[in-house]
C-alpha positions in Angstrom: 0.0 0.1 0.0 2.9 2.4 0.9 4.6 1.6 -2.5 1.4 2.3 -4.4 0.9 5.6 -2.5 4.7 6.6 -3.3 4.2 5.6 -6.9 1.1 7.7 -7.2 2.8 10.7 -5.6 5.8 10.2 -8.0 3.5 10.1 -10.9 1.5 13.1 -9.7 4.9 15.1 -9.2 6.1 14.2 -12.7 2.7 15.2 -14.3 2.9 18.4 -12.5 6.5 19.2 -13.5 5.8 18.2 -17.1 2.8 20.6 -17.1 4.9 23.5 -15.8 7.3 23.0 -18.8 4.6 23.6 -21.4 5.7 25.8 -24.2 4.5 29.4 -24.5 2.0 30.5 -27.1 -1.0 28.5 -28.2 -0.3 25.5 -25.9 0.2 27.9 -22.8 -3.2 29.3 -23.6 -4.8 25.9 -23.3 -3.0 25.1 -19.8 -5.2 24.4 -17.1 -4.3 23.6 -13.6 -6.4 21.9 -10.8 -6.3 22.2 -7.1 -8.1 19.3 -5.6 -8.8 19.6 -1.8 -9.9 16.5 0.1 -12.2 17.1 3.1 -13.0 14.9 6.1 -16.4 15.8 7.6 -17.0 15.2 11.4 -19.7 12.6 12.0 -23.2 14.2 11.7 -22.0 17.4 10.1 -22.4 16.6 6.3 -25.4 18.8 5.9 -23.7 21.8 7.7 -20.6 21.4 5.5 -22.6 21.2 2.3 -24.7 24.1 3.2 -21.5 26.2 3.8 -20.0 25.2 0.6 -23.2 25.8 -1.5 -24.5 28.8 0.4 -21.4 30.7 1.4 -18.6 29.5 -0.7 -20.2 28.9 -4.1 -21.2 32.5 -4.7 -17.6 33.5 -3.9 -16.2 31.0 -6.4 -18.7 32.3 -9.0 -17.3 35.8 -8.5 -13.9 34.5 -8.9 -14.9 32.8 -12.2 -16.7 36.1 -13.2 -13.5 38.1 -12.5 -11.3 35.5 -14.4 -9.3 34.5 -11.3 -10.4 30.8 -11.7 -11.8 28.9 -14.6 -14.2 26.8 -12.5 -15.1 25.4 -9.1 -16.8 22.1 -8.4 -17.9 20.2 -5.2 -18.0 16.4 -5.3 -19.2 13.9 -2.8 -17.8 10.5 -2.5 -20.7 8.5 -4.0 -19.5 4.9 -3.2 -16.6 5.3 -0.6 -14.6 2.3 0.1 -11.2 1.1 1.4 -9.3 3.4 3.7 -10.3 6.8 2.3 -9.9 9.5 4.7 -12.3 12.1 3.0 -15.9 12.3 2.0 -15.8 15.4 -0.3 -13.5 17.0 -2.7 -13.5 20.6 -4.2 -11.9 21.0 -7.5 -10.8 24.5 -8.5 -9.5 25.0 -12.0 -7.0 27.7 -12.6 -6.0 29.5 -15.8 -2.3 29.5 -14.6 -0.1 28.6 -11.8 0.3 32.2 -10.9 -3.5 32.4 -10.4 -3.2 29.9 -7.7 -1.4 32.4 -5.4 -4.1 35.1 -5.9 -7.1 33.9 -3.9 -8.8 37.4 -3.3 -11.0 35.8 -0.5 -11.0 38.9 1.9 -12.3 41.4 -0.7 -14.7 38.8 -2.4 -16.4 37.9 0.8 -17.0 41.5 1.6 -18.3 42.2 -2.0 -20.5 38.9 -2.1 -21.6 38.6 1.5 -20.7 41.9 3.2 -18.8 39.7 5.7 -15.4 39.6 7.0 -13.5 36.6 5.8 -11.0 36.4 8.6 -13.4 36.8 11.7 -16.7 35.4 10.2 -16.1 32.9 7.4 -12.7 31.3 8.0 -13.6 30.1 11.5 -16.8 28.5 10.3 -15.1 26.8 7.4 -12.2 25.5 9.7 -14.7 23.9 12.1 -17.0 22.4 9.4 -14.3 20.0 7.9 -10.7 18.9 8.1 -8.7 19.4 4.9 -6.9 16.1 4.8 -4.6 16.8 1.8 -4.4 18.7 -1.4 -3.3 17.7 -5.0 -2.2 20.0 -7.7 -2.7 18.6 -11.4 -1.7 20.2 -14.6 -3.4 19.3 -18.0 -1.1 17.8 -20.2 -3.3 17.0 -23.2 -7.1 16.6 -23.9 -9.7 15.8 -26.5 -12.9 17.7 -26.3 -16.1 18.3 -28.4 -15.7 21.3 -30.8 -17.4 24.4 -29.8 -20.2 25.4 -32.3 
């Protein structure tokens, strides 16, 4: 199990590094980077956590998309959990560049969207609603999509 986890980590690191070495120009314009956050929810707190994500965070992420800070944000629930998974939910945030990952803009966006202070009102609620078990960073290396019409 440990070797499998180490192999996966090495593959992830290799994929990330390969993605950061993409050429400039057209290929760079297609680059996408994902931040995947894995959340463990305290027993009996799933509805509270989902409500916080949907009612509080989702409008902020929509503002981030509208301003071009991120490309997308998604919340996934573990539909058929199994094995030794230490999380029940993941959030997936897509960024247009690596630099954009460093520019979260939470304090001003929470004030703009909810008229609330991020540091004193939102951050403490978020921290107590879930435990962030780990984060992965993924870089898109190649893709096939349906042509836009």
